[in-house]
N, C-alpha and C positions, 0 to 999 in steps of 0.2 A: 774306496774310494772311486768317483765315477769312470765308467766306460766314455771314454774320449766322444763317442757319438754324443753322449747324455750332456753334454755341458751348458747347454742351453738350457739346461730344463733345473737347474741346479738353483735352491732357494738363495735369494741374497742374504736371506736374514736369518744368521745364527743364531741368535737368541730369542725369536718369535715362537711360540706355544704352538705350534702349528696342530692339526686335526687330529692327527696322529696320537699326540698324547692324550686327547681326550679319550680316545678310543680305548686306548690301553688302561686308564683309572676308570673305563663304566661308566661314563656321567650321561646318565639320564634321567630325566625328570617321572615323578609320579612314585606311586608305589613299587617294590621292588616283589617282581612276582615271585613266587614257591619255587622250591626246586622241582616240583613234580610240575611244572605246568610248561608245556609245549615252548616253540620259540614264536613269540606276539608279532605282531605286524610291526611295528617301533622298531624292534628287536633286529630282524629281519632286514627293512629298510636302514637303519643303521651299520649291520652288516655289509649291506652293498655297496653305501656310501664308501667306507673305509678299506673295501678289500684292494683294491688298486693300488691306494696309497700305501699300506703295507707289504705288497708286493714290490712295490719299488725302492721300500726302506730296507728290504731284507734280501737285494739281489735280483729278486723277479720267479716266477716259478716255474721250476726245469722242468721239462716235456719228456717223453719217450717212456720206455717199458719201465724203466726204475721209477720214475714219478709214477704211472697208472700202476705199478704195487702198492706204493705207499697211499695213494688215492683208495683202493681197493681195501687194506687193511684199517685204513683209519674210518672210513663210511661204517664198515660193519663195525668196529665198536662203538661210535658214537650213536648209532640207531640203539644202542643197549641204554641211552640215557633218556630215552623218555621225551628228548627234547623234539625231534621228529620223529615219525612213524615209518617212514621210505628212507632209503640212502641217496635218495638224492634230494633231502632235504639241505643235506649237508655239503660244503665245498673244501675240500682235503688240497693242500699245497705242499709242495718239496719245496723249499727256498735255496738261491743258490746262494748262501752261505756258511762260512767258515767259521762262524761264531756258533758254541753249541747252544742253542736256544729250541723252544718248542712253546707256543701258546694257541689261544682261539678268543675269540670274540664273539659278540652277539650277535644272532644269525646263521650260528651253525660254519661259523669257518674255522678252520683247524689247521694250523701251520706245524713242521718242524722244518728245521733246516738238514742239510746234506751231512753237515758235521756232528750231527747229534745222533742221526742214524747208523752214522760209520761207527759209533763209540758202540750201537747197540750190537748184542749177538744171537738174537733169534726174534721172530716175529710177533710172539708174547711180547718181549719186553718194547716192540714198537707199539703195540695196540696198548700198554701199560704207558706207557710217556701222554699218548693220542688221548687215552683214556682218563689221564687226570687235568688233563687242560682241558677235555670236553666236562669235567667234574668241576673245575671252575665255574664253565659257563651255565652249566644246569644248575648250581647252588644259590648263585648269580653273586658271586664274591667280589667282584668289582666295584657292584653298585653299591654293594654293601660298605665297603672300604670306603667309597664316597662319601656315603651318608655317611660315617664316624666321622671322617673330618672335617665335613661341613659341621656337624654339632661340637665339635671341639673346636673351631676355628684354627686351625695350625695350618699357616701359609696359606689357605683357600683346599681346594679338594683337589686339586691336580698337583699342585705343591708339594704336600702331608705325604703324596706315595710314588710319587719318583720315584725312582731308584738313584741313591744317594747324593743328598746333596753335596756339593763337594765343598762349598763356603759358610756354613752353619747355615743359620736363618734368617740373617738380613737380608733384605731384597733385592741387592746386587750376588748377594750369594746364591739366593733362589734363581734370579736372574741368568747369571753367567754358569751357573749348573745345567739348567735348561739347553742352553747354549751347546754344551757340551756333548749335553747326554743326545740332541737332536743330530741324526746323520751316523751316528757310530754304532746303532747299531743296540744301545743302553738304555733305550727309553722305554724301559719295562715295569711293571709293576710287585710291588713287595705286598704278597698275603699275609695274613697271620699267621701262626703258627698253628692254632686250631682250626685256619682254613684249609694249610698245606694237609692238614693230617686227615681232613673230611675228605679231601680231594683224593687223597691215596687210597680212602674206605671205599669212594664212591668209584675209582677208579680200577681196585680190585675186584668188586662186584662186576662191575663191567667186563672184565675178564674171566670171571666165571660165566656168567650169561654165555659169552661168545665160544663156552668150549678149550678156551687158553688156560694154563699152567698161573694161578693168580700165586705163586712165589714170584711172576718173573717183575713186579714190582719192586720187590726187595734186592732183586739181581741189577738192575738196572739202575736203580738209587745206588748199590754198593759200586758199579763203576762209576755213577758220576762223583760219588765221593772219594775212590780211586784216583780221579781223573784230576779233582781240586786239588788232592797231597801233591799228584807230580807236577801239575802246574806251579804251582808253591815250592816245590823246590827249582824249577827253572829259572823262575822269573829270576833275573837280574845275569841270569846264564847263557839267555840266550832267547830262541825260539818259544815264546811262554804266551799264551793268552787264556784270559780268563774263562773259564766253563760258565757260560751266564745264563743255561736254564738252573745250574747247581746253585750260581752266587745269586740269584733273583727266589729259589725256593730254598728257602735258608736249611742247612745242615742237613741233607744227606746221608749223612753216617749216622746221624742219632734216628732215623727213621725208620732204618734197613729191618733191626728188631722189630720194631710196629707193626712192619709192613707184613714180616713173616707170622707174626702171633695171630694178625689179621686173615692171614692167609690161610692157616693153620687148618679152622675147620670148614675150609670147603674141598678137601681132598686134592688132587691133581688133574693135567689138562694138558695139551699140546702146548710146542713151543717153535715147531715149526723150522727147527735150528739149520737145516742143512739146506731147506727151500730159501730161507729169508737171504745167508749168506750168498747162494748162487744166485739170488736175484740183486743184490746189492753188490758183485764183482763185478769190477772195472767204474763205480762210485767215484767221482772225485773228490778229493779229501783237501783239506789246509784250505790255501786264496786260489783264489781263481787269478789267471795273469792277466783277464780283462778286468780286474778291480784289483790290481797292485799283490805283488807278493812278500811276505815276510822273510826274510831269511837269518835267521840269526838276532842280533839288534840291528840291522840293514833294512831297511822298505824301498823295492825296488817298483817301476808301474812300466813295463814293457811296452804297453801301446801309449802312455801318456810320455816315454821317455824322460824320467826323473827318478833319482834315488835322492834319499838321506838315510843319516844314521842315527839312533836314539841315543839319550845318553845310558852311561852305563848303571845297572840295577835299575832299569827302567823298562818296564813290558808295553807293547803295543795289541792292538787290537782293529783291526780292519773291517772297518764297515763299508757299504755302498758308496756312501756318502763323503766317509771324511776317515782319519787314521788318527785314532785317540793312543795317545803317549802317557802314561800312568807311572807314578811313585811315590815315593814317601815326601819326599821335596818340591813336589809342583807336578802340577796334570797340564799334559800340550793336545793339539789339536791340529790337524792339517787339513785344510778345506780348500775349496775356490768361490768365486763369485763373480757375476758379470763383471768385467773389463774392458773399458772403454780406451784405453792405453796414457793414462795418468794416473803412474800409480802412487805419485802422495795421497790424490783424491780417495784412490783405492783403500789406502790404509785408513784415513779418517771415517771411508762411510762404514767401515767395518768395523771397527769403536763405537760408533752409531747404533748399528745394528745389533753390536752385543749389549751395548746399554740397556736395547731396548726403551717403551715409553718411561719408565719409572727413573731410570736414570741418565742423568747426561755423560755419557763417556766420551773424553777426547784425553789425544795424547800429549804430555805436556811441551814434549818438541817434536817433531819429524826429522830423522836421520836418512842421506841415501847415501848409499855403498854398492859393491861390485862382491857378490860370491862366487867363485869359479867359474868367471865370464858372464854371470848373469845381473842384467839391473837390478837393486832390492834397496829396498825403505823399509823402516821400522818405527816404532814408538812405543813408547810406555804409560801407564796411566796409573797410581796409585788411589788405591782403593779402601777405604774405610771398611771395614767387615765386623761391626760389633765391637769385640775388644781390642783388635787387632786388624793390621792392615796386610796389605797382598799388591801385589805387583801384577798388572797386565800388560803382555807384552804381545802386538801384533807383529809380525815379520814379514814381508811380501816379496814377491818375485818374479820377476816380467819374462814370461816365456815365448811370448809372440805376442803382435799387438792387440791381439785381442783373448789375451789367456794369461792369467797371474795366478798363483797360488800364495797362500800364507796359512802361518804356523798363528794358532792363537793358545798363550801360556798364561798359566796364573802359579805364582811362587809367592811364598813368605814375602814380605817387603827386604828389599836388597838384595834378593838370593835369583834374582833370575840369569843371574848368569849363571847355573846350574844348562839350560839351555844353549848357553853361546855357541859350542862346537857343535850341536844339533845345527843352529843356524847357520854355520861355515860349512857346514857338509853338504846341502844341498846343490845338487848338480845334472847336468845332462847324461843322458844313458845313449853309448852310440848304439847304431841297429844292430853291431856283432854281438854287445852284451844285452841287448833285448831278445836276439835271437836265442841265446843259452838261458832264458829263463823259461823251464820245463816243469809243467805242474805235477802235483802228486796225485795218486790215484790209489785206492784197494783194491788189492790182487789177495784173492781166496784160493788158496793151494791145500792140496790133499796132506797131510802126514806121513813121510814113508818111512820105513821102520829106519830107526836108526837116526831120525832129526830128532834133533835138541831145539830145546829155548832159546840157547845162545846161540846155534849155528843158525837159525830161522829170522833171528832177530836180527843178525848182522847183514841182514839183506833189506832193513827198514832203511829209508831214504832221510838219514838223519847222521849227524855227528856227534850225536852226544845220547846220553841215554836210552840205547837201542834196546835193552832190554826190557827195561822199566817201559818206555811206550809200548813193547809189542806185549806186557804180561796186561797192561791196563788196556790196548786194545781188543785183547780177545778175554777182560776178566780173569785173567788166573791170578790164584793169591802167587804169594813169592817161593813156597813151595812147587806149587803145580808142577809137572810135567805133562807132556802129549804123547798121545796116544796113535800106533800106525792109526790111517783112515779118517782120522778126526781133521775136519774141516776149519784153519784157522783162515785171519785175515793179515797181509803184510801193508805196508804203505810203500810205494814204490813211484819211480818216477811213470811217468806215462809214456816216453819212448825212450 
């Protein structure tokens, strides 16, 4: 969610396809350059234009020694691509986001979230992930996907390759899907399997050229597969979020062996494990309280002073401008828009914005109510979606004369009640409750004689799955044990 100081910058239109959608789908005119072509002037101009928007979408760029370290590793691996012949040709950003994600855009702009860095276990893995993303850009995969979408006329170029259309191929489905993706850090590009394998292959070549262990691509893919599996187990039992890099880069588990085979003839290289772990010690992990925190099935924002509880069986993904709530029986998003003191008008405006230009969307009627002392208003619209119908609900709350928040939910017709308890859970947060929200961070420790996995795992700042989380975080198999002198990561409260 937005930090309080950013409220005035929030877009009032959930469903609009912002320029960000275009850059992540690589919309560029003309011939697609070959993989051996350096950064073109048009690509550099495009990247420079969209870079600030990407930073805003993913929590902003972090600064300080950790960010400087990520930048140096990223620039070193990016040079191996041939896109630019100097490290100054690239801009590498460490993003303040709790979503596992990494990407690169034309013009030499490379990004990784701090959450994904926290999952890595050595410098070679970091270089491998960033090299993989650079490879997508070098091979101009996004432009080629866009061309294929245009040739096939599937929903138009942007709609065809956005991550996950929620409501099928109807016009309203596409519009609502874009609206849900926007602001929730889920607006990312799906590449084909062959493109993913090519990016793995090129990334392995970059690793080898830079002197890293080329097997690092396989080990980081293995960690991502393990994270996917763990998150799948945790969904419905509390604090679960989808590792977005893994889900938009399909099936990392099936690519591990392929990556190992590609690396085998190349020999070995450095991993810089201890250096990497020392440099990321103290890195913020999980949600930043300034953007709100997911604790179990509750979302609490200590700065904006509100909290709500998601339905059982649903999981939440916290973005910089919105919180997404997803489950088998529906999807929801909490966000905000400019508010002038008229709650009924606010709700109608959000329906209009959500429908966009192609769909006149309005509630059948508006209801007013009070939720935990908050003035609230809501409305429902039933929408035809191909051969079925869905209910779209907007439920808004007034927190101040100039500030309101609202849920948008989508569910099969007649089942909007799935979200009733969530709507009724919205509440203000007291100053003392807000003060007790303490962030988590990576704590790198050295294993002492007698330390066991189970003993160290009990120090993890979670109420559930402590050992499973510890093993995934450190790339340990279910039977692997620790050795004295080895460095490992814990997730602890920052104070």
